[in-house]
N, C-alpha and C positions, 0 to 999 in steps of 0.2 A: 504494500500500500504506500502511496506517495505522501500521505498525511497521517495525522494521529489515528490509531486504530479505532474503529467503531465498536460499540458494544453489540454483542450478539445475544438477542433475546429469543428464547425458544419456548414453545408451548408445552404445557403439561396437563393432559386430560385428567390424570390421576397419579398416585404415587409411583407407579411403574414407569410412566412416561417421564416423571420428574427425575428418577434415577438415570434414565437414558440421557436426558438433557445434560445432567451434571457430568456423566461419564464421557460424553462426546464433545465437551468443551464449551457449553453455553456460559456466557458471562452473567446472565440473568435469566430467570424463568418467569412466565406469567401463568396464573392459575386462578381458580375461582371456587367459591362455595356452591352448594346446590341452588342458592338463590342469588339474584342480583347480577349474574354474569350472562354474557351473550351466547353461551352454549349450554342451554338448560338440559339438553339431552346428553351431555358429556358425563363421564364418570364423576368428575369433580371431587372436592375434598371435604371430608367431615372435619369437625373441630379438632379431634385428636390427630387426624392425618395431616392437617395444616400445621399444627404445632410441631409434629415430627418432621414434616417436610422442610419447614423453615430452619429447624436445627440442623438437618442434614445439609441443606444448601449452604448455610453459613459456615459450616465446617469445611466446605469445599471452596469458600470464598466467593460464593454466588449469591446474588441478590434475588429477592422474591417480590414480584409485583402482583397485587391482588386485583382482579378484574371485578369492578362494581359498576359496570357501564351500561346497564339497561336504562330505558326510559322508566322512571319510577312513579308509581302511584303513591297516594298518601299511606296506604297500607305498607308498601315497600319502605318508604322513608321512616315510618314509625318504628319498624323493626330493625333499622340499620344501626342506630347509636350503640346499642349493647354489643352488637357484633364487632363494630369498629374498635371498641375498647378491648375486646378479646384479641383481635388481630394485632393491635399495637403491643399488647403484653407478650404475644407470641414472638414479636420481633419482625413482623412483615415490614418490608422496606418502603413500599410505595402502593398507593391506591390509584387504579385507572378508572376515571369517572367521566361521564358525559353530562349528567344532570346537574344543573346549577344548585339545586337543593342538596344533592349528595355532596357536592364540593364543600358547601358550608358545614354540613354535618361532619365531614372528615376533618375540617379545620378545628371544629369545636370539640369533637370527641376523640380524635386520634391525631393530635398536632405533630407527633413525631413521624408520621407517615408522609413521605413525599407525595405531592399531588400531581398526578399525570392526567392530562386531558385526552380522552379517548378519541380515536378516529371517528366515532359516531357523532362528535361535535362538529365535524366538517370544517376544521380550521384551515383556511387557504390564504390568509393574509397576515402580515405583520401586525396590523391594527388589532385583529382578533386575538393573536398570540399575546400581545401586550395587555389586552383586557383580561385575559385569563391569568396572566402573570400577576396583575393587581389583585386578583382573587386568591393568590397563593400558589399558582401552578409553577412547578419546577420544570416540567417537560410537556411538550405538545406532541401527540401522535397525529401527524398531518393527515389530511384527507387523502384517500387513495387516488383521487381524480387529478392530482397535481402533476405537472410536467417537471422535468429536471430543471428547466430554466426558471420556472416559477418557484421551485424550492430554493434555488440559489439566490433569487431576488428577495425572497422572504427572509432568508438568513442575512443578506446584506443590510436590509432595512432594520431587522430586529437586533442585530449585534449578538454578542455571546450571552446575553442575560438569561435566556431560556434554552433548554436542550430541545433538540428536534429528533423525532423518531419517525421512521417510515417503514411500511411493510415492504419486504423484499421478496417474499415467496409465499405461495399458497393460493387458495381459492379466492376468486373475485366475485362481486355481486353486481347484477345488472342494475340494481337500484342505487341511487346516489348515497354513498356512504352507508349502505345497508338499510336505508329508510324505505322499506317496502311494506305495502299493505296487502299484497296479493295473498300471502299465506293466511292471514287472519280472515280475509274476505272469503276464501274458499274453504277453509278448514275450521273456522270459528275463532273467537278471541283467545282461546287457550293456546293457539298456535301462532301467536303474534311474533313477528320477527323482531320487533322492538323490545320484546321481553325474553329474547334468546331461544325461542321455541319454533323457529322457522322450519316449515315442512319442505322448503326448497321447490315449490311448484315451477320455478324457472327452469329446473332440470328435467321436467317431465316431457314426454313425447306428445306434442300437441297435434290436433287435427283441425281442419277448417270446415265449418258448417255454413251452408247457404240457407237463408231464412225460409225460402220457399220449399226446400227439401231437407227438413231437419233430420230425417232418418237416413241420410246418405252423407256421413262424415267423410271428408277427403283428407288423406294424409298430406302433410306439407313435406315435399321432398326436394333434395338437392343432390344432383348427380346420383340418383338412385337410392339414396339413404335418407333417413329421417332428418328433418331440419329442426334443430333445437334453437329457435330464434331468440330465446331469452337467456340461454345458458352461456356464461362467459368463459373464456379461456382462463387457465390458471396463470398466476404471476410467477415469473422467474427472472431475477435480476442478478444472478450469480456473475455474469460477465460484465456487470456495470458497477460493481461495488466501489471501484476507485473513483468513478464519477460522482457517486453519491457522497463519498467522503470529501471530495473537492468542493461539492456544493454546500458543505457545512452540516451534513447530517451527523448526529452523535451516536445514534443507535439504529440498527436494522432489526426487523421483527419477522419471524417466521409464523405464518398463520397455521393453525392446526390443532386447536384445543379439543377437537372432536376426533382426532386421528390416533392411531395406535402406536405401539412402541417402535416398530420398525421404521415408520415414517419419521418419528422424532429422532431416532438414532441416525438414520441415513442423511436426512436433510441438515441436521445440526452438524454432523461430521463434515459434509461437503462445504458448507459455508465457513466452518472453523478453519479448514485447511486453506481456503482461498483468502480469508482475512489474514492468515498467518504467512501468506506470500506465495502459495502454490498458484500456478496458472489456472484460470477458470476452466479451460478446455480439458484439463486432466481430471476434473470432477463433475463435468456436466453429465457424463454417462451415469453417475450415481443418481442424479435427479431424474434421469429417464427411467431408471430401474424401479424407482418407488412409484406407488400408485398416484396417478395424476391425469388431469385433462391436458389437451395440447397447451403448451406454454406460450406466453407472450410477454412483452415488457409493459403491459397495462397502459397507463396514460403517460409513462415517463417521457416518451418522445412524441407525444401528440395523441390523437384519438385512438383508442384501443380497438383491436379486433374483438368483436363479440362472438364472431365465428359461427359456423354452421356445421352440423353433423358431429357434435362432440358431447353427447349426453352422458356417455359412459366413461369410466376411468380406464386408462391403459397402465399395465404394470409388467415389467420384465423379470421381476425377481420376488421370491417369497422368503420370509424369515423362517428358518428351520429350527434354530436353537439359540439359546443365550448361555454364555459361559458363566458357570457358578464358581469355579476355582481351578487351580492348576498346580500340579506337583511334579517334581523331577525324580525319576526313578529309572534305573537300568539304561542310562544314557539317552533317555527320551523324556519328553514332556507329556504328562498324562493330564488331559483336559477334561474336566467334568462339566457336562452341559445339560440343561433342561430343554427337552424337545418341545417345540411349539406347533410344528406341522409334520405330517408324515413325509418321509423321504426314503429313497432306496439306498441301502448301504453300498458303498463304492462310488457314490456320486461325488463330483467335484463341487466344492462349495466356495463361495466368496466369503472372506473374513474381514469384518469391519472392526478396526482397532484405532483408538485415538492416537494421533501422531504418526501413523503408518499409512502407506498406500494400501489399496485393497490387495489382499494376498489370497492365494488359492490353496485349498486344503482338501485332499481326498478323504471322504468319510469311510475309513476302513479300519479293521481291527477293533470293531466296536465291542464294548462290554456293557451289559445292562445291570443297573443297581437293583438288587432284589429287596424284598421286604425285610429280610433278615440282615441287611447291611452288607452283604457280600456281592461280588461282581461275578457275572457269568457271560458266556458268549451271547451276543445279541442276534436277533432275527435279521433277515435280509431287509426288512422294512421297519425303520424306526417309528415309534408310536408317539403321538402327541400326549404330553403329560408325563412321560417317563424320563428318567435320568440315565444318561449314558456317559461312558468314558471312552475317549479315543486318543490316539497318539498324534503328536504334533511336533514338527521340527523346530518350533520356536515357542516361547512361553506366551500365554494369553492371560488377560486379566478378567476378573469378574465384571460382567457387563458387556464384554465384547459380543458381537453378533455374527452368527453363521447363517448364510442365506444361499438359496439355490436359484439359478436362472431358469426361466420358464422354457 
């Protein structure tokens, strides 16, 4: 990087994703309770899990940002002060908020928490950033609809008084900063996008109906396939981190608080390596391997492609196992792994480890851990949920990931 390194902020749906984000090099993580966050359907954190997660993150030198960024009703706001006090006592570092009332509640009931303004607030000007700064904001998560030139100009006008954070990777929304009424209109108020419960009808396969022939729906097609007119491409700015840094961005954020462990591990790992100086081209293949829609640069260089024909995810690789430990014996490294998906013994696996390029390991010489604590020869097909041991030419760490190409 040609300027000061940017903070890498990774998503944590639950405790397992948090552990992956820490292992693969996040500088900070963002997460939420079952209430007040924009991913109501995610695993999220109970009070005990949040306290444990904050302690774990802080031991690793990683900050914890708490998402409290829904549009709040009086009922939501009434329940928030008590939770804010708990979060502050747990050591949460920052609160991500969009609602003005929630900002005031954070200042009053959890003054030690940094105040970060969510992208849901759609901040696109230095004037708006200064207004939020006067309300106590330390950081602004900029609207995703901004171009690189607009970001640089906002930083020039604002100066260094407020930190700027931008989304660099993940799902995009067809609505302006996620302010969509379609889900609530079609599915009922309990599926409101503004309360984190979006049903994502923009990703559905739509048909066209002519009013005089309502019984004859017509599929919308593009080059022979379905046309997902409302479904946006995913965002990927791996190749443009230097330009974001030069524009004055302090932190980049990976979307994905509803995603699984493999996504968190793979994407965090790729962005960590590029931020640390690796060429983007050497890690772009990793982002192609994880589940995603076609990538674009969003609004960064102008109007985005909303795309056609990309309702489904593409994925080139599946997580097979997570390393639990490693021992050295008989001139070999014996790696203990917890299996997450079925895979045939003898298959070549990709190994993701912090600080290393992707390495390859053949899954052979497997031993299965039995209920009596002893090891025995494994079957030809490893089973999800079982614990295995295999030989490896190099040591691996707990949290490393083994995956198989499709």
